[in-house]
Every structure is written in structure tokens, then in C-alpha cells.
N, CA, C, O and the ligand as a Tripos MOL2 file, in Angstrom:
@<TRIPOS>MOLECULE
protein
  301   299    76     0     0
PROTEIN
NO_CHARGES

@<TRIPOS>ATOM
      1 N          -8.6950    9.6780    7.9600 N.3       1 MET1
      2 CA         -7.4250   10.2580    7.5460 C.3       1 MET1
      3 C          -7.6710   11.2720    6.4340 C.2       1 MET1
      4 O          -8.3500   10.9850    5.4480 O.2       1 MET1
      5 N          -7.1030   12.4680    6.6140 N.am      2 LYS2
      6 CA         -7.3440   13.5380    5.6610 C.3       2 LYS2
      7 C          -6.1020   13.7390    4.8030 C.2       2 LYS2
      8 O          -4.9710   13.5890    5.2640 O.2       2 LYS2
      9 N          -6.3470   14.0840    3.5410 N.am      3 CYS3
     10 CA         -5.2240   14.3750    2.6500 C.3       3 CYS3
     11 C          -4.4360   15.5650    3.1740 C.2       3 CYS3
     12 O          -4.9890   16.5460    3.6720 O.2       3 CYS3
     13 N          -3.1210   15.4370    3.0410 N.am      4 LYS4
     14 CA         -2.2140   16.4860    3.5060 C.3       4 LYS4
     15 C          -2.2960   17.7340    2.6300 C.2       4 LYS4
     16 O          -1.9280   18.8260    3.0640 O.2       4 LYS4
     17 N          -2.7770   17.5740    1.4020 N.am      5 TYR5
     18 CA         -2.7140   18.6620    0.4230 C.3       5 TYR5
     19 C          -4.0770   19.2410    0.0460 C.2       5 TYR5
     20 O          -4.1390   20.3150   -0.5520 O.2       5 TYR5
     21 N          -5.1600   18.5590    0.3800 N.am      6 CYS6
     22 CA         -6.4970   19.0820    0.0830 C.3       6 CYS6
     23 C          -7.4660   18.5550    1.1380 C.2       6 CYS6
     24 O          -7.0310   17.9850    2.1390 O.2       6 CYS6
     25 N          -8.7600   18.7320    0.9330 N.am      7 ASP7
     26 CA         -9.7350   18.3780    1.9630 C.3       7 ASP7
     27 C         -10.3100   16.9820    1.8260 C.2       7 ASP7
     28 O         -11.2550   16.6240    2.5280 O.2       7 ASP7
     29 N          -9.7480   16.1990    0.9330 N.am      8 LYS8
     30 CA        -10.2950   14.8590    0.7440 C.3       8 LYS8
     31 C         -10.0760   14.0080    1.9930 C.2       8 LYS8
     32 O          -9.0010   14.0020    2.5930 O.2       8 LYS8
     33 N         -11.1450   13.2840    2.3630 N.am      9 ILE9
     34 CA        -11.0860   12.3880    3.5160 C.3       9 ILE9
     35 C         -10.9910   10.9430    3.0160 C.2       9 ILE9
     36 O         -11.7050   10.5450    2.0960 O.2       9 ILE9
     37 N         -10.1060   10.1760    3.6330 N.am     10 PHE10
     38 CA         -9.9600    8.7640    3.2720 C.3      10 PHE10
     39 C         -10.5560    7.8990    4.3580 C.2      10 PHE10
     40 O         -10.2850    8.0830    5.5440 O.2      10 PHE10
     41 N         -11.3800    6.9440    3.9290 N.am     11 LEU11
     42 CA        -11.9920    6.0340    4.8840 C.3      11 LEU11
     43 C         -10.9730    4.9990    5.3490 C.2      11 LEU11
     44 O         -10.1300    4.5350    4.5810 O.2      11 LEU11
     45 N         -11.0760    4.6560    6.6160 N.am     12 GLU12
     46 CA        -10.1620    3.6540    7.1640 C.3      12 GLU12
     47 C         -10.5760    2.2680    6.6930 C.2      12 GLU12
     48 O         -11.5070    1.6740    7.2360 O.2      12 GLU12
     49 N          -9.8890    1.7600    5.6930 N.am     13 ASP13
     50 CA        -10.0990    0.3660    5.3220 C.3      13 ASP13
     51 C          -8.7650   -0.2190    4.8800 C.2      13 ASP13
     52 O          -7.7270    0.4380    4.9740 O.2      13 ASP13
     53 N          -8.7980   -1.4450    4.4040 N.am     14 ASP14
     54 CA         -7.5490   -2.1360    4.0880 C.3      14 ASP14
     55 C          -6.7260   -1.4280    3.0240 C.2      14 ASP14
     56 O          -5.5020   -1.5550    2.9830 O.2      14 ASP14
     57 N          -7.4220   -0.6670    2.1500 N.am     15 ASN15
     58 CA         -6.7130   -0.0550    1.0360 C.3      15 ASN15
     59 C          -6.3810    1.4110    1.2630 C.2      15 ASN15
     60 O          -5.9820    2.1090    0.3320 O.2      15 ASN15
     61 N          -6.5410    1.8770    2.4830 N.am     16 ILE16
     62 CA         -6.3940    3.3150    2.7190 C.3      16 ILE16
     63 C          -5.0340    3.8360    2.2760 C.2      16 ILE16
     64 O          -4.9500    4.9080    1.6760 O.2      16 ILE16
     65 N          -3.9830    3.1040    2.5590 N.am     17 THR17
     66 CA         -2.6570    3.5960    2.2180 C.3      17 THR17
     67 C          -2.4940    3.6940    0.7130 C.2      17 THR17
     68 O          -1.9970    4.6910    0.1890 O.2      17 THR17
     69 N          -2.9210    2.6420    0.0270 N.am     18 LEU18
     70 CA         -2.8040    2.6490   -1.4280 C.3      18 LEU18
     71 C          -3.7060    3.7190   -2.0390 C.2      18 LEU18
     72 O          -3.2980    4.4220   -2.9630 O.2      18 LEU18
     73 N          -4.9270    3.8430   -1.5270 N.am     19 ASN19
     74 CA         -5.8380    4.8760   -2.0220 C.3      19 ASN19
     75 C          -5.2320    6.2670   -1.8640 C.2      19 ASN19
     76 O          -5.3200    7.1120   -2.7550 O.2      19 ASN19
     77 N          -4.6210    6.4750   -0.7170 N.am     20 TYR20
     78 CA         -3.9980    7.7590   -0.4340 C.3      20 TYR20
     79 C          -2.8680    8.0440   -1.4240 C.2      20 TYR20
     80 O          -2.7540    9.1510   -1.9490 O.2      20 TYR20
     81 N          -2.0420    7.0390   -1.6680 N.am     21 PHE21
     82 CA         -0.9260    7.2520   -2.5860 C.3      21 PHE21
     83 C          -1.4030    7.4730   -4.0160 C.2      21 PHE21
     84 O          -0.8450    8.2920   -4.7460 O.2      21 PHE21
     85 N          -2.4450    6.7330   -4.4110 N.am     22 GLU22
     86 CA         -2.9980    6.9400   -5.7480 C.3      22 GLU22
     87 C          -3.5370    8.3660   -5.8850 C.2      22 GLU22
     88 O          -3.3550    9.0200   -6.9120 O.2      22 GLU22
     89 N          -4.1950    8.8230   -4.8410 N.am     23 HIS23
     90 CA         -4.7660   10.1650   -4.8480 C.3      23 HIS23
     91 C          -3.6710   11.2330   -4.9650 C.2      23 HIS23
     92 O          -3.7940   12.1770   -5.7450 O.2      23 HIS23
     93 N          -2.6190   11.0730   -4.1930 N.am     24 ILE24
     94 CA         -1.4860   12.0160   -4.2490 C.3      24 ILE24
     95 C          -0.9110   12.0360   -5.6570 C.2      24 ILE24
     96 O          -0.6350   13.0950   -6.2200 O.2      24 ILE24
     97 N          -0.7380   10.8500   -6.2090 N.am     25 LYS25
     98 CA         -0.1220   10.7480   -7.5240 C.3      25 LYS25
     99 C          -0.9630   11.4630   -8.5760 C.2      25 LYS25
    100 O          -0.4380   12.1920   -9.4180 O.2      25 LYS25
    101 N          -2.2710   11.2460   -8.5150 N.am     26 ILE26
    102 CA         -3.1540   11.8190   -9.5270 C.3      26 ILE26
    103 C          -3.3380   13.3160   -9.3340 C.2      26 ILE26
    104 O          -3.3500   14.0720  -10.3050 O.2      26 ILE26
    105 N          -3.4820   13.7520   -8.0750 N.am     27 ASN27
    106 CA         -3.9000   15.1260   -7.8170 C.3      27 ASN27
    107 C          -2.7800   16.0720   -7.3890 C.2      27 ASN27
    108 O          -2.8590   17.2760   -7.6300 O.2      27 ASN27
    109 N          -1.7470   15.5360   -6.7610 N.am     28 HIS28
    110 CA         -0.7680   16.4340   -6.1420 C.3      28 HIS28
    111 C           0.6800   16.1590   -6.5290 C.2      28 HIS28
    112 O           1.5860   16.8600   -6.0800 O.2      28 HIS28
    113 N           0.8990   15.1540   -7.3510 N.am     29 TYR29
    114 CA          2.2750   14.7450   -7.6220 C.3      29 TYR29
    115 C           3.1130   15.8920   -8.1650 C.2      29 TYR29
    116 O           4.2710   16.0620   -7.7840 O.2      29 TYR29
    117 N           2.5170   16.6810   -9.0610 N.am     30 GLU30
    118 CA          3.2710   17.7650   -9.6860 C.3      30 GLU30
    119 C           3.6560   18.8630   -8.7080 C.2      30 GLU30
    120 O           4.6070   19.6080   -8.9470 O.2      30 GLU30
    121 N           2.9210   18.9630   -7.6090 N.am     31 SER31
    122 CA          3.2450   20.0150   -6.6400 C.3      31 SER31
    123 C           4.2230   19.5410   -5.5630 C.2      31 SER31
    124 O           4.6190   20.3210   -4.6980 O.2      31 SER31
    125 N           4.6090   18.2720   -5.6150 N.am     32 LEU32
    126 CA          5.6040   17.7920   -4.6590 C.3      32 LEU32
    127 C           6.9960   18.2700   -5.0570 C.2      32 LEU32
    128 O           7.2880   18.4590   -6.2380 O.2      32 LEU32
    129 N           7.8490   18.4600   -4.0550 N.am     33 GLY33
    130 CA          9.2510   18.7410   -4.3370 C.3      33 GLY33
    131 C           9.9460   17.4740   -4.8080 C.2      33 GLY33
    132 O           9.3940   16.3790   -4.7010 O.2      33 GLY33
    133 N          11.1590   17.6240   -5.3300 N.am     34 ASN34
    134 CA         11.8800   16.4670   -5.8610 C.3      34 ASN34
    135 C          12.0640   15.3700   -4.8160 C.2      34 ASN34
    136 O          11.9180   14.1840   -5.1130 O.2      34 ASN34
    137 N          12.3840   15.7770   -3.6040 N.am     35 GLU35
    138 CA         12.6100   14.7840   -2.5580 C.3      35 GLU35
    139 C          11.3140   14.0710   -2.1960 C.2      35 GLU35
    140 O          11.2960   12.8590   -1.9820 O.2      35 GLU35
    141 N          10.2210   14.8480   -2.1310 N.am     36 ASP36
    142 CA          8.9250   14.2500   -1.8230 C.3      36 ASP36
    143 C           8.4810   13.2950   -2.9230 C.2      36 ASP36
    144 O           7.8950   12.2500   -2.6400 O.2      36 ASP36
    145 N           8.7560   13.6460   -4.1700 N.am     37 LYS37
    146 CA          8.4350   12.7470   -5.2810 C.3      37 LYS37
    147 C           9.1810   11.4300   -5.1360 C.2      37 LYS37
    148 O           8.6180   10.3540   -5.3330 O.2      37 LYS37
    149 N          10.4490   11.5340   -4.7900 N.am     38 MET38
    150 CA         11.2680   10.3430   -4.6330 C.3      38 MET38
    151 C          10.7350    9.4680   -3.5120 C.2      38 MET38
    152 O          10.6160    8.2510   -3.6600 O.2      38 MET38
    153 N          10.4130   10.1090   -2.3750 N.am     39 MET39
    154 CA          9.8670    9.3740   -1.2400 C.3      39 MET39
    155 C           8.5350    8.7240   -1.6060 C.2      39 MET39
    156 O           8.2500    7.5890   -1.2220 O.2      39 MET39
    157 N           7.7290    9.4720   -2.3580 N.am     40 HIS40
    158 CA          6.4430    8.9480   -2.7780 C.3      40 HIS40
    159 C           6.6220    7.6850   -3.6140 C.2      40 HIS40
    160 O           5.9520    6.6770   -3.3890 O.2      40 HIS40
    161 N           7.5380    7.7530   -4.5840 N.am     41 ASP41
    162 CA          7.7660    6.6080   -5.4680 C.3      41 ASP41
    163 C           8.2510    5.3910   -4.6900 C.2      41 ASP41
    164 O           7.7990    4.2680   -4.9160 O.2      41 ASP41
    165 N           9.1850    5.6370   -3.7660 N.am     42 ILE42
    166 CA          9.7480    4.5230   -2.9920 C.3      42 ILE42
    167 C           8.6690    3.8760   -2.1260 C.2      42 ILE42
    168 O           8.5270    2.6540   -2.0910 O.2      42 ILE42
    169 N           7.9070    4.7340   -1.4240 N.am     43 ARG43
    170 CA          6.8930    4.1790   -0.5250 C.3      43 ARG43
    171 C           5.7880    3.4800   -1.3020 C.2      43 ARG43
    172 O           5.2620    2.4550   -0.8680 O.2      43 ARG43
    173 N           5.4410    4.0460   -2.4620 N.am     44 GLU44
    174 CA          4.3950    3.4170   -3.2740 C.3      44 GLU44
    175 C           4.8340    2.0270   -3.7310 C.2      44 GLU44
    176 O           4.0490    1.0790   -3.7120 O.2      44 GLU44
    177 N           6.0960    1.9210   -4.1410 N.am     45 LYS45
    178 CA          6.6120    0.6130   -4.5520 C.3      45 LYS45
    179 C           6.5530   -0.3880   -3.4100 C.2      45 LYS45
    180 O           6.1760   -1.5430   -3.6050 O.2      45 LYS45
    181 N           6.9280    0.0600   -2.2180 N.am     46 MET46
    182 CA          6.9080   -0.8310   -1.0600 C.3      46 MET46
    183 C           5.4930   -1.3040   -0.7620 C.2      46 MET46
    184 O           5.2560   -2.4810   -0.4880 O.2      46 MET46
    185 N           4.5530   -0.3540   -0.8230 N.am     47 ILE47
    186 CA          3.1600   -0.6950   -0.5420 C.3      47 ILE47
    187 C           2.6400   -1.6930   -1.5590 C.2      47 ILE47
    188 O           1.9860   -2.6750   -1.2070 O.2      47 ILE47
    189 N           2.9410   -1.4280   -2.8450 N.am     48 LYS48
    190 CA          2.4380   -2.3170   -3.8900 C.3      48 LYS48
    191 C           3.0650   -3.7010   -3.8030 C.2      48 LYS48
    192 O           2.3880   -4.7030   -4.0340 O.2      48 LYS48
    193 N           4.3400   -3.7680   -3.4740 N.am     49 SER49
    194 CA          4.9430   -5.0930   -3.3960 C.3      49 SER49
    195 C           4.4100   -5.8590   -2.1910 C.2      49 SER49
    196 O           4.3070   -7.0850   -2.2190 O.2      49 SER49
    197 N           4.0710   -5.1260   -1.1330 N.am     50 LYS50
    198 CA          3.4550   -5.7960    0.0160 C.3      50 LYS50
    199 C           2.0750   -6.3330   -0.3470 C.2      50 LYS50
    200 O           1.7070   -7.4410    0.0450 O.2      50 LYS50
    201 N           1.3120   -5.5310   -1.1040 N.am     51 ILE51
    202 CA         -0.0190   -5.9690   -1.5210 C.3      51 ILE51
    203 C           0.0880   -7.1890   -2.4350 C.2      51 ILE51
    204 O          -0.6590   -8.1550   -2.2770 O.2      51 ILE51
    205 N           1.0210   -7.1410   -3.3930 N.am     52 ASN52
    206 CA          1.2210   -8.2920   -4.2700 C.3      52 ASN52
    207 C           1.5850   -9.5320   -3.4780 C.2      52 ASN52
    208 O           1.1130  -10.6310   -3.7690 O.2      52 ASN52
    209 N           2.4310   -9.3460   -2.4730 N.am     53 TYR53
    210 CA          2.8560  -10.4550   -1.6400 C.3      53 TYR53
    211 C           1.6680  -11.0420   -0.8900 C.2      53 TYR53
    212 O           1.5070  -12.2610   -0.8300 O.2      53 TYR53
    213 N           0.8310  -10.1690   -0.3140 N.am     54 ASP54
    214 CA         -0.3470  -10.6410    0.4040 C.3      54 ASP54
    215 C          -1.3020  -11.3840   -0.5150 C.2      54 ASP54
    216 O          -1.8760  -12.4060   -0.1390 O.2      54 ASP54
    217 N          -1.4670  -10.8480   -1.7480 N.am     55 GLN55
    218 CA         -2.3850  -11.4900   -2.6880 C.3      55 GLN55
    219 C          -1.8640  -12.8500   -3.1210 C.2      55 GLN55
    220 O          -2.6280  -13.8130   -3.1820 O.2      55 GLN55
    221 N          -0.5700  -12.9410   -3.4220 N.am     56 SER56
    222 CA         -0.0430  -14.2240   -3.8590 C.3      56 SER56
    223 C          -0.0840  -15.2280   -2.7180 C.2      56 SER56
    224 O          -0.2330  -16.4300   -2.9390 O.2      56 SER56
    225 N           0.0500  -14.7250   -1.4970 N.am     57 LYS57
    226 CA         -0.0630  -15.6080   -0.3520 C.3      57 LYS57
    227 C          -1.4720  -16.1780   -0.2560 C.2      57 LYS57
    228 O          -1.6630  -17.3580    0.0390 O.2      57 LYS57
    229 N          -2.4630  -15.3100   -0.5140 N.am     58 LYS58
    230 CA         -3.8500  -15.7590   -0.4890 C.3      58 LYS58
    231 C          -4.1100  -16.7990   -1.5760 C.2      58 LYS58
    232 O          -4.7870  -17.8000   -1.3450 O.2      58 LYS58
    233 N          -3.5520  -16.5410   -2.7850 N.am     59 GLU59
    234 CA         -3.8250  -17.4280   -3.9100 C.3      59 GLU59
    235 C          -3.2240  -18.8100   -3.7140 C.2      59 GLU59
    236 O          -3.8650  -19.8150   -4.0230 O.2      59 GLU59
    237 N          -2.0160  -18.8720   -3.2100 N.am     60 ILE60
    238 CA         -1.4040  -20.1820   -2.9910 C.3      60 ILE60
    239 C          -1.6490  -20.6970   -1.5890 C.2      60 ILE60
    240 O          -1.2840  -21.8220   -1.2480 O.2      60 ILE60
    241 N          -2.2800  -19.8450   -0.7750 N.am     61 GLY61
    242 CA         -2.4400  -20.1560    0.6430 C.3      61 GLY61
    243 C          -3.0410  -21.5200    0.9300 C.2      61 GLY61
    244 O          -2.5240  -22.2640    1.7640 O.2      61 GLY61
    245 N          -4.1410  -21.8600    0.2410 N.am     62 ASP62
    246 CA         -4.8540  -23.0880    0.5350 C.3      62 ASP62
    247 C          -3.9890  -24.3300    0.3870 C.2      62 ASP62
    248 O          -4.0690  -25.2590    1.1910 O.2      62 ASP62
    249 N          -3.1510  -24.3310   -0.6670 N.am     63 SER63
    250 CA         -2.4240  -25.5520   -0.9710 C.3      63 SER63
    251 C          -1.3230  -25.8600    0.0410 C.2      63 SER63
    252 O          -0.9880  -27.0220    0.2690 O.2      63 SER63
    253 N          -0.7700  -24.8200    0.6400 N.am     64 ASP64
    254 CA          0.2750  -25.1320    1.6320 C.3      64 ASP64
    255 C          -0.0720  -24.5980    3.0210 C.2      64 ASP64
    256 O           0.7750  -24.0530    3.7280 O.2      64 ASP64
    257 N          -1.3150  -24.7680    3.3810 N.am     65 LEU65
    258 CA         -1.8130  -24.3060    4.6660 C.3      65 LEU65
    259 C          -1.0520  -24.9410    5.8260 C.2      65 LEU65
    260 O          -0.7430  -24.2760    6.8150 O.2      65 LEU65
    261 N          -0.7560  -26.2180    5.7000 N.am     66 VAL66
    262 CA         -0.0650  -26.9260    6.7670 C.3      66 VAL66
    263 C           1.3460  -26.3750    6.9320 C.2      66 VAL66
    264 O           1.8220  -26.1520    8.0440 O.2      66 VAL66
    265 N           1.9980  -26.1640    5.7940 N.am     67 PHE67
    266 CA          3.3450  -25.6040    5.8210 C.3      67 PHE67
    267 C           3.3360  -24.2340    6.4800 C.2      67 PHE67
    268 O           4.1850  -23.9320    7.3190 O.2      67 PHE67
    269 N           2.3490  -23.3900    6.0860 N.am     68 ASN68
    270 CA          2.2840  -22.0360    6.6120 C.3      68 ASN68
    271 C           2.0430  -21.9800    8.1090 C.2      68 ASN68
    272 O           2.4890  -21.0500    8.7810 O.2      68 ASN68
    273 N           1.3440  -22.9660    8.6250 N.am     69 SER69
    274 CA          1.0210  -22.9310   10.0540 C.3      69 SER69
    275 C           2.2760  -23.0260   10.8980 C.2      69 SER69
    276 O           2.2650  -22.6860   12.0810 O.2      69 SER69
    277 N           3.3510  -23.4860   10.2920 N.am     70 ASN70
    278 CA          4.6270  -23.5210   11.0160 C.3      70 ASN70
    279 C           5.3300  -22.1670   11.0230 C.2      70 ASN70
    280 O           6.2460  -21.9310   11.8110 O.2      70 ASN70
    281 N           4.8810  -21.2770   10.1260 N.am     71 ASN71
    282 CA          5.4910  -19.9420   10.0610 C.3      71 ASN71
    283 C           4.4310  -18.8650   10.2330 C.2      71 ASN71
    284 O           4.4440  -17.8630    9.5170 O.2      71 ASN71
    285 N           3.5300  -19.0560   11.1580 N.am     72 SER72
    286 CA          2.3250  -18.2400   11.1840 C.3      72 SER72
    287 C           2.5350  -16.8500   11.7650 C.2      72 SER72
    288 O           1.5930  -16.0570   11.7740 O.2      72 SER72
    289 N           3.7140  -16.5230   12.2460 N.am     73 ASP73
    290 CA          3.8680  -15.2030   12.8450 C.3      73 ASP73
    291 C           4.3410  -14.1280   11.8680 C.2      73 ASP73
    292 O           4.8600  -13.0920   12.2830 O.2      73 ASP73
    293 N           4.1610  -14.3770   10.5650 N.am     74 ASN74
    294 CA          4.5730  -13.3730    9.5740 C.3      74 ASN74
    295 C           3.3950  -12.5790    9.0250 C.2      74 ASN74
    296 O           3.5130  -11.9890    7.9510 O.2      74 ASN74
    297 N           2.2590  -12.5450    9.7270 N.am     75 ALA75
    298 CA          1.0760  -11.8750    9.2130 C.3      75 ALA75
    299 C           1.2290  -10.3630    9.2720 C.2      75 ALA75
    300 O           0.3190   -9.6350    8.8760 O.2      75 ALA75
    301 ZN         -5.5770   15.6060   -1.8730 Zn       76 ZN76
@<TRIPOS>BOND
     1     1     2 1
     2     2     3 1
     3     3     4 2
     4     3     5 am
     5     5     6 1
     6     6     7 1
     7     7     8 2
     8     7     9 am
     9     9    10 1
    10    10    11 1
    11    11    12 2
    12    11    13 am
    13    13    14 1
    14    14    15 1
    15    15    16 2
    16    15    17 am
    17    17    18 1
    18    18    19 1
    19    19    20 2
    20    19    21 am
    21    21    22 1
    22    22    23 1
    23    23    24 2
    24    23    25 am
    25    25    26 1
    26    26    27 1
    27    27    28 2
    28    27    29 am
    29    29    30 1
    30    30    31 1
    31    31    32 2
    32    31    33 am
    33    33    34 1
    34    34    35 1
    35    35    36 2
    36    35    37 am
    37    37    38 1
    38    38    39 1
    39    39    40 2
    40    39    41 am
    41    41    42 1
    42    42    43 1
    43    43    44 2
    44    43    45 am
    45    45    46 1
    46    46    47 1
    47    47    48 2
    48    47    49 am
    49    49    50 1
    50    50    51 1
    51    51    52 2
    52    51    53 am
    53    53    54 1
    54    54    55 1
    55    55    56 2
    56    55    57 am
    57    57    58 1
    58    58    59 1
    59    59    60 2
    60    59    61 am
    61    61    62 1
    62    62    63 1
    63    63    64 2
    64    63    65 am
    65    65    66 1
    66    66    67 1
    67    67    68 2
    68    67    69 am
    69    69    70 1
    70    70    71 1
    71    71    72 2
    72    71    73 am
    73    73    74 1
    74    74    75 1
    75    75    76 2
    76    75    77 am
    77    77    78 1
    78    78    79 1
    79    79    80 2
    80    79    81 am
    81    81    82 1
    82    82    83 1
    83    83    84 2
    84    83    85 am
    85    85    86 1
    86    86    87 1
    87    87    88 2
    88    87    89 am
    89    89    90 1
    90    90    91 1
    91    91    92 2
    92    91    93 am
    93    93    94 1
    94    94    95 1
    95    95    96 2
    96    95    97 am
    97    97    98 1
    98    98    99 1
    99    99   100 2
   100    99   101 am
   101   101   102 1
   102   102   103 1
   103   103   104 2
   104   103   105 am
   105   105   106 1
   106   106   107 1
   107   107   108 2
   108   107   109 am
   109   109   110 1
   110   110   111 1
   111   111   112 2
   112   111   113 am
   113   113   114 1
   114   114   115 1
   115   115   116 2
   116   115   117 am
   117   117   118 1
   118   118   119 1
   119   119   120 2
   120   119   121 am
   121   121   122 1
   122   122   123 1
   123   123   124 2
   124   123   125 am
   125   125   126 1
   126   126   127 1
   127   127   128 2
   128   127   129 am
   129   129   130 1
   130   130   131 1
   131   131   132 2
   132   131   133 am
   133   133   134 1
   134   134   135 1
   135   135   136 2
   136   135   137 am
   137   137   138 1
   138   138   139 1
   139   139   140 2
   140   139   141 am
   141   141   142 1
   142   142   143 1
   143   143   144 2
   144   143   145 am
   145   145   146 1
   146   146   147 1
   147   147   148 2
   148   147   149 am
   149   149   150 1
   150   150   151 1
   151   151   152 2
   152   151   153 am
   153   153   154 1
   154   154   155 1
   155   155   156 2
   156   155   157 am
   157   157   158 1
   158   158   159 1
   159   159   160 2
   160   159   161 am
   161   161   162 1
   162   162   163 1
   163   163   164 2
   164   163   165 am
   165   165   166 1
   166   166   167 1
   167   167   168 2
   168   167   169 am
   169   169   170 1
   170   170   171 1
   171   171   172 2
   172   171   173 am
   173   173   174 1
   174   174   175 1
   175   175   176 2
   176   175   177 am
   177   177   178 1
   178   178   179 1
   179   179   180 2
   180   179   181 am
   181   181   182 1
   182   182   183 1
   183   183   184 2
   184   183   185 am
   185   185   186 1
   186   186   187 1
   187   187   188 2
   188   187   189 am
   189   189   190 1
   190   190   191 1
   191   191   192 2
   192   191   193 am
   193   193   194 1
   194   194   195 1
   195   195   196 2
   196   195   197 am
   197   197   198 1
   198   198   199 1
   199   199   200 2
   200   199   201 am
   201   201   202 1
   202   202   203 1
   203   203   204 2
   204   203   205 am
   205   205   206 1
   206   206   207 1
   207   207   208 2
   208   207   209 am
   209   209   210 1
   210   210   211 1
   211   211   212 2
   212   211   213 am
   213   213   214 1
   214   214   215 1
   215   215   216 2
   216   215   217 am
   217   217   218 1
   218   218   219 1
   219   219   220 2
   220   219   221 am
   221   221   222 1
   222   222   223 1
   223   223   224 2
   224   223   225 am
   225   225   226 1
   226   226   227 1
   227   227   228 2
   228   227   229 am
   229   229   230 1
   230   230   231 1
   231   231   232 2
   232   231   233 am
   233   233   234 1
   234   234   235 1
   235   235   236 2
   236   235   237 am
   237   237   238 1
   238   238   239 1
   239   239   240 2
   240   239   241 am
   241   241   242 1
   242   242   243 1
   243   243   244 2
   244   243   245 am
   245   245   246 1
   246   246   247 1
   247   247   248 2
   248   247   249 am
   249   249   250 1
   250   250   251 1
   251   251   252 2
   252   251   253 am
   253   253   254 1
   254   254   255 1
   255   255   256 2
   256   255   257 am
   257   257   258 1
   258   258   259 1
   259   259   260 2
   260   259   261 am
   261   261   262 1
   262   262   263 1
   263   263   264 2
   264   263   265 am
   265   265   266 1
   266   266   267 1
   267   267   268 2
   268   267   269 am
   269   269   270 1
   270   270   271 1
   271   271   272 2
   272   271   273 am
   273   273   274 1
   274   274   275 1
   275   275   276 2
   276   275   277 am
   277   277   278 1
   278   278   279 1
   279   279   280 2
   280   279   281 am
   281   281   282 1
   282   282   283 1
   283   283   284 2
   284   283   285 am
   285   285   286 1
   286   286   287 1
   287   287   288 2
   288   287   289 am
   289   289   290 1
   290   290   291 1
   291   291   292 2
   292   291   293 am
   293   293   294 1
   294   294   295 1
   295   295   296 2
   296   295   297 am
   297   297   298 1
   298   298   299 1
   299   299   300 2
@<TRIPOS>SUBSTRUCTURE
     1 MET1         2 RESIDUE 1 A MET
     2 LYS2         6 RESIDUE 1 A LYS
     3 CYS3        10 RESIDUE 1 A CYS
     4 LYS4        14 RESIDUE 1 A LYS
     5 TYR5        18 RESIDUE 1 A TYR
     6 CYS6        22 RESIDUE 1 A CYS
     7 ASP7        26 RESIDUE 1 A ASP
     8 LYS8        30 RESIDUE 1 A LYS
     9 ILE9        34 RESIDUE 1 A ILE
    10 PHE10       38 RESIDUE 1 A PHE
    11 LEU11       42 RESIDUE 1 A LEU
    12 GLU12       46 RESIDUE 1 A GLU
    13 ASP13       50 RESIDUE 1 A ASP
    14 ASP14       54 RESIDUE 1 A ASP
    15 ASN15       58 RESIDUE 1 A ASN
    16 ILE16       62 RESIDUE 1 A ILE
    17 THR17       66 RESIDUE 1 A THR
    18 LEU18       70 RESIDUE 1 A LEU
    19 ASN19       74 RESIDUE 1 A ASN
    20 TYR20       78 RESIDUE 1 A TYR
    21 PHE21       82 RESIDUE 1 A PHE
    22 GLU22       86 RESIDUE 1 A GLU
    23 HIS23       90 RESIDUE 1 A HIS
    24 ILE24       94 RESIDUE 1 A ILE
    25 LYS25       98 RESIDUE 1 A LYS
    26 ILE26      102 RESIDUE 1 A ILE
    27 ASN27      106 RESIDUE 1 A ASN
    28 HIS28      110 RESIDUE 1 A HIS
    29 TYR29      114 RESIDUE 1 A TYR
    30 GLU30      118 RESIDUE 1 A GLU
    31 SER31      122 RESIDUE 1 A SER
    32 LEU32      126 RESIDUE 1 A LEU
    33 GLY33      130 RESIDUE 1 A GLY
    34 ASN34      134 RESIDUE 1 A ASN
    35 GLU35      138 RESIDUE 1 A GLU
    36 ASP36      142 RESIDUE 1 A ASP
    37 LYS37      146 RESIDUE 1 A LYS
    38 MET38      150 RESIDUE 1 A MET
    39 MET39      154 RESIDUE 1 A MET
    40 HIS40      158 RESIDUE 1 A HIS
    41 ASP41      162 RESIDUE 1 A ASP
    42 ILE42      166 RESIDUE 1 A ILE
    43 ARG43      170 RESIDUE 1 A ARG
    44 GLU44      174 RESIDUE 1 A GLU
    45 LYS45      178 RESIDUE 1 A LYS
    46 MET46      182 RESIDUE 1 A MET
    47 ILE47      186 RESIDUE 1 A ILE
    48 LYS48      190 RESIDUE 1 A LYS
    49 SER49      194 RESIDUE 1 A SER
    50 LYS50      198 RESIDUE 1 A LYS
    51 ILE51      202 RESIDUE 1 A ILE
    52 ASN52      206 RESIDUE 1 A ASN
    53 TYR53      210 RESIDUE 1 A TYR
    54 ASP54      214 RESIDUE 1 A ASP
    55 GLN55      218 RESIDUE 1 A GLN
    56 SER56      222 RESIDUE 1 A SER
    57 LYS57      226 RESIDUE 1 A LYS
    58 LYS58      230 RESIDUE 1 A LYS
    59 GLU59      234 RESIDUE 1 A GLU
    60 ILE60      238 RESIDUE 1 A ILE
    61 GLY61      242 RESIDUE 1 A GLY
    62 ASP62      246 RESIDUE 1 A ASP
    63 SER63      250 RESIDUE 1 A SER
    64 ASP64      254 RESIDUE 1 A ASP
    65 LEU65      258 RESIDUE 1 A LEU
    66 VAL66      262 RESIDUE 1 A VAL
    67 PHE67      266 RESIDUE 1 A PHE
    68 ASN68      270 RESIDUE 1 A ASN
    69 SER69      274 RESIDUE 1 A SER
    70 ASN70      278 RESIDUE 1 A ASN
    71 ASN71      282 RESIDUE 1 A ASN
    72 SER72      286 RESIDUE 1 A SER
    73 ASP73      290 RESIDUE 1 A ASP
    74 ASN74      294 RESIDUE 1 A ASN
    75 ALA75      298 RESIDUE 1 A ALA
    76 ZN76       301 GROUP 0 **** ****
């Protein structure tokens, strides 16, 4: 995946979306229009809250593994 604003290439891994947003924020945020800035902020928040959710699931995951197996289609 290539940056929309420069030639930087992003490797396909679990953090690609977050890496991409961090890169935009650091390198291109000032050149975004107001609407794009707003969209960037909203999407970044969504991505981060999803990551936090996944991490907290991992941290507490072991203790309620049996419980989770009943709701396993939320991956
Ligand atoms: Zn870039």
C-alpha cells in the first residue's frame, strides 16, 4: 500500500492502517483540507479504539476463555 500523498510504501501487516494514519498525521496533516482532517481524526479514533479493544481482549482473554467460546464470532 502506497501513501496517497508521497512515495512511502507501507508493508502489509497488522498495523498497516495505524502506521498509515500516523504517517499522514506526521507528514501530511497540514496539507489536508478541513474535511479531510475531520475524517482523518474520526477514522484514527475508530482504529485506535478497535486496537485498544483487541488488546484488552487479549489481556483478559485467558481468564474467560470458556465464556468467550460462546461468543466466538466477533473476531
Ligand atoms: Zn506520505
